[in-house]
VMD Tcl script that draws the C-alpha trace (Angstrom):
set ca {
  {-31.84 -13.52 -4.17}
  {-30.44 -10.22 -3.00}
  {-30.72 -6.82 -4.71}
  {-28.77 -6.13 -7.88}
  {-27.39 -3.18 -5.91}
  {-25.14 -5.82 -4.34}
  {-23.90 -6.82 -7.81}
  {-23.08 -3.46 -9.39}
  {-20.52 -1.57 -7.30}
  {-18.56 1.54 -8.25}
  {-15.01 1.16 -7.00}
  {-11.35 1.06 -7.84}
  {-9.61 -1.88 -9.54}
  {-7.90 -4.08 -10.21}
  {-9.81 -6.89 -8.45}
  {-13.18 -7.04 -6.76}
  {-12.30 -10.05 -4.63}
  {-8.66 -9.08 -3.99}
  {-9.04 -5.30 -3.69}
  {-12.61 -4.12 -3.10}
  {-13.49 -7.02 -0.79}
  {-10.41 -6.69 1.45}
  {-10.90 -2.91 1.51}
  {-14.47 -3.28 2.78}
  {-13.39 -5.90 5.32}
  {-10.57 -3.72 6.63}
  {-12.86 -0.72 7.05}
  {-15.39 -2.74 9.05}
  {-12.71 -4.34 11.24}
  {-11.06 -0.99 11.96}
  {-14.41 0.62 12.84}
  {-15.04 -2.07 15.46}
  {-11.54 -1.66 16.96}
  {-10.92 2.08 17.30}
  {-8.52 1.54 20.23}
  {-6.23 -0.94 18.48}
  {-2.59 0.14 18.27}
  {-1.59 -2.44 15.64}
  {-3.17 -4.77 13.10}
  {-2.13 -7.92 11.32}
  {-3.85 -9.41 8.27}
  {-3.13 -12.96 7.16}
  {-3.92 -13.85 3.55}
  {-4.50 -17.43 2.43}
  {-4.76 -19.40 -0.83}
  {-5.61 -17.17 -3.82}
  {-5.30 -13.98 -1.77}
  {-1.80 -15.08 -0.82}
  {-0.73 -16.22 -4.27}
  {-1.97 -13.29 -6.36}
  {-2.51 -10.64 -3.68}
  {0.69 -8.74 -4.47}
  {-0.15 -8.53 -8.16}
  {-3.69 -7.42 -7.33}
  {-2.53 -4.86 -4.75}
  {-4.23 -6.49 -1.77}
  {-1.46 -5.50 0.62}
  {-1.46 -1.96 -0.75}
  {-5.18 -1.40 -0.13}
  {-5.01 -2.94 3.34}
  {-2.18 -0.59 4.35}
  {-4.10 2.38 2.91}
  {-7.29 1.59 4.84}
  {-5.66 0.71 8.16}
  {-3.07 3.52 8.07}
  {-1.70 5.19 10.17}
  {-2.09 2.25 12.57}
  {0.95 -0.04 12.08}
  {-0.21 -3.00 9.99}
  {1.54 -6.22 9.03}
  {0.22 -8.07 5.99}
  {1.28 -11.72 5.99}
  {1.13 -13.82 2.82}
  {0.64 -17.27 4.36}
  {2.08 -20.03 2.22}
  {0.72 -22.64 4.63}
  {-3.07 -22.79 4.77}
  {-4.76 -23.76 8.06}
  {-6.99 -26.85 7.73}
  {-10.10 -24.87 8.72}
  {-9.79 -22.54 5.69}
  {-12.42 -23.68 3.19}
  {-12.61 -20.78 0.72}
  {-9.70 -19.64 -1.49}
  {-10.26 -15.96 -0.67}
  {-9.94 -16.16 3.11}
  {-8.19 -13.67 5.37}
  {-7.75 -13.33 9.13}
  {-7.71 -9.92 10.82}
  {-6.00 -9.49 14.20}
  {-6.25 -6.41 16.43}
  {-3.52 -5.67 19.01}
  {-3.24 -3.53 22.11}
  {0.06 -3.34 23.97}
  {1.42 -6.28 22.00}
  {-1.49 -8.57 22.91}
  {-4.16 -9.86 20.52}
  {-7.51 -8.43 21.66}
  {-9.71 -9.71 18.84}
  {-9.67 -11.66 15.59}
  {-12.02 -12.00 12.65}
  {-12.05 -14.36 9.70}
  {-13.38 -12.82 6.49}
  {-14.12 -14.42 3.13}
  {-14.06 -12.33 -0.04}
  {-16.71 -14.23 -1.98}
  {-16.43 -12.36 -5.29}
  {-17.73 -9.15 -6.82}
  {-16.51 -7.18 -3.80}
  {-18.84 -8.99 -1.38}
  {-17.51 -10.20 1.96}
  {-18.66 -12.55 4.70}
  {-17.50 -12.41 8.30}
  {-17.31 -16.03 9.38}
  {-18.74 -15.44 12.87}
  {-21.47 -12.98 11.89}
  {-24.85 -13.55 10.31}
  {-25.16 -11.12 7.42}
  {-28.51 -9.34 7.42}
  {-28.68 -8.21 3.81}
  {-32.31 -8.54 2.78}
  {-33.52 -11.06 0.25}
  {-35.27 -9.09 -2.50}
  {-36.24 -11.72 -5.06}
  {-38.38 -14.71 -3.99}
  {-37.54 -16.60 -7.19}
  {-34.28 -18.55 -7.37}
  {-33.97 -19.64 -11.01}
  {-34.69 -18.27 -14.45}
  {-37.46 -20.84 -14.85}
  {-39.16 -19.49 -11.73}
  {-38.67 -15.90 -12.86}
  {-40.10 -16.65 -16.29}
  {-43.11 -18.40 -14.79}
  {-43.83 -15.47 -12.48}
  {-43.46 -12.97 -15.34}
  {-45.88 -14.97 -17.45}
  {-48.40 -15.09 -14.59}
  {-48.17 -11.32 -13.94}
  {-47.71 -10.26 -17.60}
  {-44.33 -8.67 -16.86}
  {-41.18 -8.49 -18.92}
  {-37.80 -8.99 -17.21}
  {-37.06 -5.31 -16.55}
  {-40.54 -4.84 -15.11}
  {-39.91 -7.86 -12.92}
  {-36.78 -6.18 -11.54}
  {-38.75 -3.00 -10.76}
  {-41.55 -5.07 -9.21}
  {-39.07 -6.47 -6.66}
  {-36.60 -3.60 -6.27}
  {-39.02 -0.67 -6.40}
  {-38.88 2.42 -8.59}
  {-35.72 3.57 -6.76}
  {-33.73 1.07 -8.78}
  {-33.78 3.37 -11.81}
  {-31.81 6.29 -10.27}
  {-29.32 3.73 -8.97}
  {-28.89 2.19 -12.43}
  {-28.62 5.68 -13.94}
  {-25.58 6.31 -11.71}
  {-24.15 2.91 -12.67}
  {-24.54 3.64 -16.39}
  {-22.89 7.04 -16.05}
  {-19.96 5.47 -14.18}
  {-19.62 2.82 -16.90}
  {-19.59 5.43 -19.66}
  {-17.08 7.55 -17.75}
  {-14.74 4.58 -17.40}
  {-14.85 4.15 -21.19}
  {-14.14 7.84 -21.76}
  {-11.30 7.91 -19.23}
  {-9.73 4.79 -20.71}
  {-9.93 6.08 -24.28}
  {-8.16 9.30 -23.25}
  {-5.31 7.63 -21.38}
  {-1.94 6.48 -22.66}
  {1.18 4.93 -21.16}
  {2.36 1.76 -19.47}
  {0.22 -0.13 -16.98}
  {1.76 -0.71 -13.52}
  {3.01 -4.07 -12.33}
  {6.22 -4.76 -14.24}
  {4.90 -6.48 -17.37}
  {5.29 -3.21 -19.30}
  {1.90 -3.61 -20.96}
  {1.08 -0.56 -23.05}
  {-2.44 0.84 -23.06}
  {-4.08 0.04 -26.40}
  {-7.62 1.44 -26.17}
  {-6.85 4.88 -27.61}
  {-4.85 3.41 -30.48}
  {-7.60 0.91 -31.29}
  {-10.30 3.56 -31.24}
  {-8.48 6.00 -33.53}
  {-6.98 3.45 -35.92}
  {-8.85 3.96 -39.18}
  {-8.13 2.05 -42.35}
  {-9.61 3.53 -45.55}
  {-10.57 0.01 -46.65}
  {-12.09 -0.99 -43.29}
  {-15.32 -2.93 -43.72}
  {-18.25 -2.41 -41.29}
  {-17.73 -5.73 -39.51}
  {-14.10 -4.92 -38.76}
  {-15.00 -1.43 -37.59}
  {-17.60 -2.87 -35.20}
  {-15.02 -5.24 -33.73}
  {-12.46 -2.44 -33.41}
  {-14.82 0.00 -31.66}
  {-16.34 -2.52 -29.27}
  {-12.87 -3.85 -28.45}
  {-11.52 -0.36 -27.84}
  {-14.31 0.28 -25.33}
  {-13.60 -3.00 -23.54}
  {-9.87 -2.29 -23.51}
  {-10.54 1.22 -22.18}
  {-12.47 0.02 -19.13}
  {-10.21 -2.96 -18.46}
  {-7.10 -0.79 -18.68}
  {-8.64 1.64 -16.22}
  {-9.23 -1.30 -13.91}
  {-5.65 -2.55 -14.31}
  {-4.42 0.96 -13.46}
  {-6.48 1.04 -10.23}
  {-8.97 3.44 -11.80}
  {-12.68 3.74 -11.05}
  {-14.91 1.14 -12.72}
  {-18.15 -0.75 -12.07}
  {-18.08 -4.39 -11.01}
  {-20.13 -6.10 -13.71}
  {-20.13 -8.54 -12.08}
  {-16.44 -8.23 -11.07}
  {-13.50 -5.90 -11.63}
  {-11.77 -8.44 -13.85}
  {-14.78 -8.56 -16.17}
  {-15.77 -4.89 -15.90}
  {-15.26 -4.05 -19.59}
  {-17.73 -6.44 -21.21}
  {-21.09 -4.80 -20.46}
  {-20.01 -1.16 -20.99}
  {-18.39 -2.05 -24.33}
  {-21.32 -3.99 -25.78}
  {-24.05 -1.70 -24.46}
  {-22.36 1.61 -25.29}
  {-21.76 0.54 -28.87}
  {-25.36 -0.61 -29.16}
  {-26.61 2.69 -27.70}
  {-24.63 4.69 -30.23}
  {-25.80 2.56 -33.15}
  {-29.47 2.63 -32.14}
  {-29.42 6.24 -30.85}
  {-30.97 5.19 -27.54}
  {-31.14 7.68 -24.68}
  {-29.43 6.91 -21.39}
  {-32.84 6.32 -19.84}
  {-33.65 3.71 -22.49}
  {-30.47 1.81 -21.58}
  {-31.41 1.30 -17.94}
  {-33.83 -1.63 -18.45}
  {-31.00 -3.46 -20.22}
  {-28.77 -2.96 -17.18}
  {-31.61 -4.24 -14.99}
  {-31.91 -7.43 -17.06}
  {-28.12 -7.89 -17.04}
  {-28.16 -7.50 -13.27}
  {-30.88 -10.12 -12.94}
  {-28.83 -12.62 -14.97}
  {-25.71 -11.86 -12.93}
  {-27.71 -12.30 -9.74}
  {-28.92 -15.73 -10.84}
  {-25.35 -16.81 -11.60}
  {-24.08 -15.42 -8.30}
  {-26.92 -17.03 -6.32}
  {-26.78 -20.47 -7.94}
  {-23.08 -20.74 -8.76}
  {-20.31 -18.16 -8.31}
  {-18.81 -15.01 -9.81}
  {-15.43 -15.60 -8.17}
  {-12.43 -16.51 -10.31}
  {-10.72 -17.98 -7.26}
  {-13.66 -20.31 -6.69}
  {-14.69 -21.27 -10.25}
  {-12.13 -19.85 -12.69}
  {-12.57 -17.11 -15.25}
  {-15.77 -18.72 -16.54}
  {-17.38 -17.28 -13.40}
  {-16.19 -13.76 -14.22}
  {-15.87 -13.30 -17.98}
  {-18.47 -15.99 -18.66}
  {-20.94 -14.31 -16.32}
  {-20.26 -10.85 -17.78}
  {-20.74 -12.14 -21.32}
  {-24.01 -13.78 -20.31}
  {-25.21 -10.57 -18.67}
  {-24.30 -8.47 -21.70}
  {-25.95 -10.91 -24.12}
  {-29.18 -10.84 -22.12}
  {-29.15 -7.03 -21.97}
  {-28.58 -6.67 -25.70}
  {-31.33 -9.17 -26.52}
  {-33.79 -7.36 -24.26}
  {-32.89 -3.93 -25.66}
  {-33.36 -5.23 -29.20}
  {-36.96 -5.97 -28.20}
  {-36.76 -9.76 -28.37}
  {-38.83 -12.21 -26.33}
  {-38.03 -13.43 -22.83}
  {-37.20 -16.92 -24.12}
  {-34.72 -15.35 -26.54}
  {-33.13 -13.36 -23.71}
  {-32.75 -16.59 -21.76}
  {-31.23 -18.36 -24.76}
  {-28.72 -15.58 -25.42}
  {-27.60 -15.70 -21.78}
  {-27.29 -19.48 -22.00}
  {-25.21 -19.43 -25.20}
  {-22.85 -16.83 -23.79}
  {-22.19 -18.71 -20.56}
  {-22.11 -22.18 -22.11}
  {-19.26 -21.30 -24.42}
  {-17.09 -20.03 -21.60}
  {-17.36 -23.28 -19.63}
  {-13.96 -24.39 -18.38}
  {-12.27 -21.01 -18.90}
  {-9.38 -20.84 -16.45}
  {-8.25 -17.90 -14.36}
  {-4.49 -17.77 -14.99}
  {-3.32 -14.14 -14.69}
  {0.34 -13.66 -15.54}
  {2.25 -12.43 -12.48}
  {-1.06 -12.19 -10.63}
  {-1.91 -9.00 -12.52}
  {-5.33 -8.32 -14.03}
  {-3.75 -7.62 -17.43}
  {-2.79 -10.68 -19.46}
  {-5.00 -12.39 -20.56}
  {-7.72 -10.47 -18.69}
  {-7.90 -7.29 -20.78}
  {-8.19 -9.08 -24.13}
  {-10.76 -11.47 -22.68}
  {-13.07 -8.55 -21.97}
  {-12.96 -7.51 -25.63}
  {-13.50 -11.06 -26.90}
  {-16.43 -11.57 -24.51}
  {-18.08 -8.30 -25.58}
  {-18.02 -9.49 -29.18}
  {-19.27 -12.93 -28.13}
  {-22.21 -11.28 -26.36}
  {-23.21 -9.67 -29.66}
  {-22.93 -13.04 -31.42}
  {-24.96 -14.79 -28.72}
  {-27.72 -12.23 -29.13}
  {-27.77 -12.77 -32.90}
  {-27.90 -16.56 -32.54}
  {-30.76 -16.32 -30.05}
  {-32.74 -14.26 -32.56}
  {-32.57 -17.05 -35.12}
  {-32.43 -20.22 -33.03}
  {-34.40 -19.78 -29.80}
  {-37.03 -22.26 -30.92}
  {-34.37 -24.98 -31.21}
  {-32.94 -24.61 -27.70}
  {-32.30 -27.83 -25.76}
  {-30.13 -26.67 -22.82}
  {-31.59 -24.10 -20.41}
  {-29.76 -21.21 -18.79}
  {-30.36 -22.76 -15.36}
  {-28.67 -26.00 -16.41}
  {-25.62 -24.15 -17.73}
  {-25.31 -22.15 -14.50}
  {-25.25 -25.36 -12.46}
  {-22.80 -26.88 -14.93}
  {-20.51 -23.90 -14.63}
  {-20.38 -24.27 -10.87}
  {-19.71 -28.00 -11.02}
  {-16.99 -27.39 -13.60}
  {-15.44 -24.68 -11.46}
  {-15.21 -26.55 -8.21}
  {-13.82 -29.57 -10.09}
  {-11.12 -27.46 -11.75}
  {-7.54 -27.90 -10.58}
  {-6.76 -25.18 -8.04}
  {-3.81 -23.97 -10.13}
  {-6.29 -22.66 -12.68}
  {-8.32 -20.66 -10.18}
  {-6.57 -17.32 -9.72}
  {-3.33 -18.61 -8.26}
  {-0.97 -17.63 -11.14}
  {0.47 -21.15 -10.83}
  {-1.00 -22.74 -13.96}
  {-1.88 -22.10 -17.57}
  {-0.53 -18.95 -19.18}
  {0.96 -17.73 -15.92}
  {3.02 -20.90 -15.51}
  {4.15 -21.02 -19.16}
  {5.13 -17.35 -19.08}
  {7.27 -17.84 -15.99}
  {8.88 -20.94 -17.49}
  {9.77 -19.05 -20.67}
  {11.11 -16.08 -18.72}
  {13.52 -18.31 -16.83}
}
mol new
graphics top color blue
foreach p $ca { graphics top sphere $p radius 0.5 }
foreach p [lrange $ca 0 end-1] q [lrange $ca 1 end] { graphics top cylinder $p $q radius 0.2 }
display resetview
């Protein structure tokens, strides 16, 4: 597996696969063609169908400007396109095509150039939680120590920057008001949620309100093209900050004490990414929100001082109960149902942690099995439910609007 540095990325929303990935691809293609006098980018499948809502064309024009650039949303998909987030870059000189490149946005902001061998180093020899757990038992390591063992001590300053960026996205979202862009006229709700106080509010309701306000804050920043951390994607960026920030405030942990939790969350996200997918276009929202919930549950369980088998069980519960979750963004925007899903998943992470505390000894399904199940479920899912805005809530909304 690769470094968790490849999982956590600080960038602008609203979509890691539809915004951050194309942005990175465009920068690399432009750097290799400094003499081009025009560009064309062809978007296929999910990038075509929800690219306008996600701002894919906007970010491509921004990166390739001032060179004239044509972004083509291709309704017909060439037979050799095998991934739903595929794009072709063409460079022109004097009206003639001088070079082309096919790029796949694989999720979480990562990209693959079809004709190039990526040289990103493999950092972790182990490929499953079972292997990780066995190695930790042999070397008497816990999961955060295992991450440091493979990544080196430099991982902690990196995670410190990630945690600060997460907390800043919460603060920025809680301070903001207004209508989110895109035409749905969705009003920001984080500030209202956070400050809404009922004199008869019981502790359980307050916990739900505060955690949800944090998740809304980050997700609304993402929807407004603000700066967030992919955790593991833009669409699921609110889950981990919401759950972990609330836990930090309740337990009075220092920022430094929170970093091992982020390391464990990153390890879980890496296992999902390596053995399945974190792309909504490939496996539905279970791969984004489900993965984020699993990561948050594992981090919480670790920070509460529970055993490695309990961490594994919490991650398994969280992912298992997102199986089959579709990616059906209304109008292709990362707003409805995406923002609310972040809040619901943050609360579910807390519940998964609590269940693991009581029931770890009764576990029958492993985390590794659920990860494989999620991938099989995702690739078997009807394409309309994989970030195309052609099924589910998106379809019903359009039908009602007509």
